[in-house]
Each structure stands twice: as structure tokens, then as C-alpha cells.
C-alpha positions as CSV (number, residue, x, y, z in Angstrom):
1,M,-17.5,13.3,39.4
2,R,-16.1,9.6,39.5
3,M,-17.0,8.6,35.6
4,S,-15.7,12.4,34.5
5,I,-12.3,11.7,36.3
6,G,-12.4,8.3,34.5
7,R,-13.1,9.9,31.1
8,V,-10.0,12.5,31.8
9,I,-7.6,9.4,32.5
10,Y,-9.1,7.8,29.6
11,L,-8.3,10.9,26.9
12,L,-5.3,11.4,29.0
13,I,-3.8,7.6,27.9
14,C,-5.4,8.0,24.5
15,T,-3.5,10.9,24.0
16,L,0.0,9.5,25.1
17,I,-0.3,6.3,22.6
18,F,-1.3,8.7,20.3
19,V,1.4,10.8,20.6
20,F,4.0,7.7,21.2
21,L,2.9,6.6,17.8
22,M,2.6,9.4,15.4
23,A,5.4,11.7,17.0
24,P,8.4,9.8,15.1
25,I,6.7,10.6,12.0
26,I,5.5,14.1,12.3
27,V,8.4,15.4,13.5
28,I,9.6,15.1,9.7
29,I,7.3,17.4,7.8
30,P,8.1,20.0,9.9
31,L,12.5,19.0,9.5
32,S,11.8,18.4,5.1
33,F,11.9,22.2,5.5
34,N,14.8,23.0,6.9
35,A,17.1,25.3,4.9
36,E,20.7,23.6,6.3
37,P,21.2,19.8,5.5
38,Y,20.7,19.1,8.5
39,F,18.4,16.4,10.4
40,T,17.5,18.1,13.7
41,F,15.7,21.5,14.0
42,T,18.3,25.1,14.1
43,E,18.2,28.0,16.1
44,G,16.4,29.7,13.5
45,M,13.4,27.1,13.3
46,L,12.6,27.2,16.7
47,R,12.8,30.8,16.3
48,L,10.3,30.5,13.5
49,D,13.4,32.7,11.3
50,P,11.7,32.7,7.8
51,E,15.1,32.2,6.4
52,A,15.9,28.8,8.3
53,W,12.5,27.5,6.3
54,S,12.8,26.6,2.5
55,L,11.3,24.3,-0.5
56,R,15.3,23.2,-1.3
57,W,14.9,19.5,-0.7
58,Y,11.6,19.2,-2.4
59,R,13.0,21.4,-5.0
60,E,16.3,19.1,-5.5
61,I,14.0,15.6,-5.5
62,M,12.2,17.2,-8.5
63,T,15.2,18.3,-10.4
64,N,16.5,15.1,-9.4
65,D,17.2,12.9,-12.5
66,V,17.8,9.6,-9.9
67,W,14.8,10.7,-7.9
68,I,12.4,11.4,-10.9
69,K,13.5,7.7,-12.5
70,S,13.0,6.2,-9.2
71,L,9.4,7.3,-9.1
72,V,8.7,6.2,-12.4
73,N,9.8,2.8,-11.4
74,S,7.8,2.8,-8.5
75,I,4.3,3.9,-10.7
76,V,5.2,1.5,-13.4
77,I,5.7,-1.4,-10.8
78,G,2.5,-0.5,-8.8
79,V,0.6,-0.2,-11.5
80,S,1.2,-2.9,-13.0
81,A,1.5,-5.2,-10.1
82,T,-2.2,-3.8,-8.9
83,I,-3.8,-4.7,-12.0
84,L,-2.5,-8.3,-12.0
85,A,-3.0,-8.4,-8.2
86,T,-6.9,-7.4,-8.1
87,A,-7.4,-9.6,-11.3
88,L,-6.1,-12.4,-9.6
89,G,-7.5,-11.4,-6.2
90,T,-10.9,-10.7,-7.1
91,L,-11.0,-14.5,-9.2
92,A,-9.8,-16.2,-6.0
93,A,-12.2,-14.0,-4.0
94,L,-15.1,-15.0,-6.2
95,G,-14.1,-19.1,-6.4
96,L,-13.5,-19.4,-2.9
97,A,-16.8,-17.6,-1.9
98,N,-18.6,-20.7,-3.6
99,S,-19.1,-23.2,-1.0
100,A,-18.7,-25.9,-3.2
101,I,-15.3,-25.5,-3.3
102,P,-13.3,-28.4,-1.7
103,A,-10.9,-27.4,1.0
104,R,-11.8,-23.7,0.6
105,R,-10.0,-23.0,4.0
106,T,-6.7,-24.1,3.2
107,I,-6.6,-22.5,-0.2
108,M,-7.4,-19.3,1.3
109,G,-4.9,-19.9,4.1
110,L,-2.0,-20.7,1.3
111,I,-3.3,-17.7,-0.8
112,I,-3.1,-15.3,2.3
113,S,0.1,-16.7,3.4
114,P,2.2,-13.8,2.3
115,M,0.5,-11.6,4.4
116,V,2.9,-13.3,7.7
117,T,5.4,-14.9,5.8
118,P,8.4,-12.8,6.9
119,V,8.9,-10.3,3.5
120,I,12.7,-11.6,3.7
121,I,12.0,-15.0,3.2
122,A,9.4,-14.5,0.5
123,A,12.0,-12.2,-1.3
124,A,14.8,-14.7,-0.9
125,G,13.1,-17.7,-2.6
126,M,11.4,-15.5,-5.3
127,F,15.5,-13.7,-5.9
128,F,16.0,-17.5,-6.4
129,F,12.8,-18.6,-8.3
130,Y,13.3,-16.1,-11.1
131,S,16.5,-16.1,-11.2
132,D,16.6,-19.7,-12.2
133,L,13.4,-18.5,-14.7
134,G,16.2,-16.1,-16.0
135,L,13.9,-12.9,-15.3
136,G,16.8,-11.6,-12.8
137,Q,17.1,-7.8,-12.2
138,T,14.2,-7.2,-14.5
139,H,10.9,-5.3,-14.1
140,V,8.8,-8.4,-14.9
141,S,10.0,-10.2,-12.1
142,I,10.1,-7.2,-9.7
143,I,6.1,-6.9,-11.1
144,L,5.4,-10.5,-10.6
145,A,6.8,-10.6,-6.9
146,H,5.1,-7.6,-5.9
147,T,1.6,-8.9,-7.1
148,V,2.3,-12.0,-4.7
149,L,2.5,-9.4,-1.9
150,G,-0.5,-7.6,-3.2
151,V,-3.0,-10.7,-4.1
152,P,-3.7,-11.7,-0.6
153,F,-4.8,-7.8,0.6
154,V,-7.5,-7.8,-2.6
155,V,-8.7,-11.5,-1.7
156,V,-9.2,-10.3,1.9
157,T,-11.1,-7.1,1.0
158,V,-13.1,-8.5,-1.4
159,T,-14.1,-11.7,0.5
160,A,-15.6,-9.3,3.4
161,T,-17.4,-7.4,1.0
162,L,-18.9,-10.8,-0.3
163,A,-19.8,-11.9,3.0
164,A,-22.8,-9.5,2.5
165,Y,-23.6,-9.8,-1.4
166,D,-27.0,-11.9,-2.1
167,F,-26.2,-14.2,-4.6
168,T,-29.8,-14.9,-5.5
169,L,-29.0,-12.1,-7.5
170,N,-26.7,-14.1,-9.8
171,R,-29.9,-16.7,-10.1
172,A,-32.2,-13.7,-11.2
173,A,-29.6,-12.9,-13.4
174,A,-29.6,-15.8,-15.0
175,N,-32.7,-16.5,-14.9
176,L,-33.2,-13.5,-17.0
177,G,-31.1,-14.9,-19.2
178,A,-27.7,-13.3,-18.8
179,G,-24.8,-14.8,-19.5
180,P,-21.4,-15.4,-16.5
181,W,-19.9,-12.3,-17.5
182,T,-23.0,-10.4,-18.2
183,T,-23.9,-11.0,-14.7
184,F,-20.6,-10.0,-13.3
185,R,-20.0,-7.1,-14.7
186,R,-23.8,-5.6,-14.8
187,V,-24.7,-7.3,-11.4
188,Q,-22.2,-8.2,-8.9
189,F,-19.3,-5.9,-9.8
190,P,-20.9,-2.5,-9.0
191,L,-22.0,-4.1,-5.7
192,I,-18.4,-5.4,-4.7
193,A,-16.6,-2.8,-6.3
194,P,-15.9,-1.2,-3.0
195,G,-14.1,-3.9,-1.9
196,V,-12.7,-4.6,-4.8
197,F,-10.9,-0.8,-5.1
198,S,-10.0,-1.3,-1.1
199,G,-8.1,-4.0,-2.5
200,A,-6.6,-2.4,-5.2
201,L,-5.5,0.9,-3.3
202,F,-3.8,-1.8,-0.5
203,A,-2.1,-3.8,-3.3
204,F,-0.5,-0.4,-4.7
205,A,0.3,0.8,-1.4
206,I,2.2,-2.3,-0.9
207,S,3.9,-2.5,-4.0
208,F,4.9,1.5,-3.7
209,D,6.4,0.9,-0.4
210,E,8.3,-1.7,-0.7
211,V,11.9,-2.1,-0.4
212,V,12.8,-5.9,1.1
213,V,11.9,-7.4,-2.4
214,I,13.6,-4.5,-4.3
215,L,17.2,-5.3,-2.4
216,F,17.1,-8.9,-3.5
217,M,15.8,-8.7,-7.1
218,G,16.1,-5.3,-8.3
219,G,19.2,-3.7,-9.9
220,V,19.9,-0.2,-11.0
221,E,17.2,-0.1,-13.6
222,Q,14.8,-1.1,-11.3
223,R,15.6,1.3,-8.2
224,T,12.3,2.2,-6.7
225,V,11.5,5.1,-4.2
226,P,12.0,3.1,-1.2
227,R,15.5,1.7,-2.8
228,Q,16.7,4.9,-3.2
229,M,15.0,6.3,-0.2
230,W,17.5,3.3,1.5
231,A,20.7,4.0,-0.8
232,G,20.3,7.8,0.6
233,I,20.6,6.9,4.0
234,R,23.6,4.5,3.6
235,E,25.3,6.6,0.9
236,Q,24.4,9.8,1.2
237,I,22.3,11.2,3.8
238,S,20.5,14.3,3.0
239,P,17.6,15.8,4.0
240,A,15.6,15.2,0.4
241,I,15.1,11.5,1.9
242,L,12.7,13.8,4.4
243,A,11.2,15.7,1.8
244,V,10.2,12.1,0.3
245,A,9.3,10.6,3.6
246,T,6.8,13.7,3.9
247,L,5.2,13.1,0.1
248,L,4.7,9.6,1.5
249,I,3.0,10.4,4.8
250,V,0.7,12.9,2.9
251,F,0.0,9.7,0.0
252,A,-0.9,7.0,2.9
253,I,-3.1,9.9,4.7
254,L,-4.9,10.6,1.3
255,L,-4.8,6.5,0.8
256,L,-6.5,5.8,4.4
257,L,-9.2,8.7,3.2
258,T,-9.9,7.0,-0.1
259,V,-10.1,3.5,1.8
260,G,-12.7,5.4,4.5
261,W,-14.4,6.7,1.6
262,L,-15.4,3.4,-0.3
263,Q,-15.7,1.3,3.3
264,R,-18.5,4.0,3.3
265,R,-19.5,3.7,0.1
266,G,-20.1,0.3,0.2
267,E,-22.1,0.2,3.3
268,S,-24.9,2.6,2.4
269,S,-25.5,0.4,-0.9
270,Q,-25.7,-3.6,0.8
């Protein structure tokens, strides 16, 4: 009896924590279907009146040139930064996996420092750095800045995968005549691929969701979805922001499910 009461209390506490964390996010989803330009539930919505619910705001973001351009910018910048971050992060993780590398922990600390450094500090520094190079308010500077923010996540995930990797496979491949590139492509990469892809997904999510760097370094031509949402809140409040937020929630859920699937695949392949 005592165990059952304790379990009930435990489940109640977990439920309250879950509601506390998720309620502000979940409430956005039904509000995005509001037929009226309000950020609150109308009487019709509470009565479940079909006329009070609408896809009006989703149609608006699909037909608005500003939102479409922002989405294209987010995808272009996100994909480009992800490719660079994944390549550089994977190479860094492979290098740090070599025990002969001196000061590995110091180097690792420097590489992952963007994860713990306040983004506004990093954004201010990168703004002045790229402005001095003549790259201010360009796609190139934003892609490079997002690459810096994404590399640590790739390094961490690939390093965690390499911890379970058997490096004797590399020596065996070398003994069979395989060169370094062949060994990596046909032996090592297939085994660490789940960690690489997980890191790439995290890097893309960081880039797609990032707003502080865009506020510092982006111009009108580099406006992304988060930047447009920020502008919408400050300049013209519209429930279209809620529709975009709902789509981003769905994207985040799909991302988490994909990462979980990759992790399970990686564990099953070891």
C-alpha cells in the first residue's frame, strides 16, 4: 500500500512537471487555428464552433512573399552551415580520438566553447570580425557564424560514437592494403554514421532556430524565419507567428524522433 501511494505521488509530480514545461508550448497549437486575429481563445473556439477555427494564418504564411523568402533563407543558410559544421566537426572528432594528440582536453574545450559562451557575446564578436573582413550582412558571414555554433554539437556526438568504436578495424584495413580514405569510407564511416547524422541534425536545428546572430549580422536580404518572427512580434503582431511556431514545433518533434532512431540504430550496430 505504501509503495502504491509513493508511485501515485511520483506520477503526479512527473505529470505536474510535464504540464509546467509543455503547457506554454502546446497552447500555441490550437491558437494557431484561430479564425480571428487574436492571441487568445475566443468564445467560439471554446464552444468548438467550426466557424471559429480556420487555416487562415497557415494560408497567409504560405502566400506571403516575406515569409517564403525567410524560409528559403533559413533553408539555404541552415543546409550550408550544416554541411560545413558536419565536415569540420567530424574531422575534429576523428583527430581528437587519436591519443597521440597533445593537449586533447584543452583543444576539446576550445572547440566546444561556443556551446557555453553566451550567444550574444559570440554574435557581437563575429559581427566585428566579419565586418572587418568586408563580409558584413552577407549570407557567407551568417553561414560561417552558424557553422561555428554547430561544430561543437557535431564534435560531441561523433566523439561519443567514437568512444565505442574499435580502432583495431582501421589497422586491419591497413594491413589488407586499404588507404586512409578507403578505410574511413568503407569501414569507419558506416559504423559512426549515426553519430555523424545526429550531429548534423543538431547543427541544422541550431542554425534554423538561431536569432541572435541574425539580429547582429543579418540585413533585409538575410532575414530568416526566427528573425521574421521577432520582427512580427515587434512591428506587426499577427497570429501568423503562431502558425509558424506550430510548424517549428512539429519540426522539432520530427527532429527528436529522427535523432532517437539514429541513436537506436547506432547502438544496434555496435
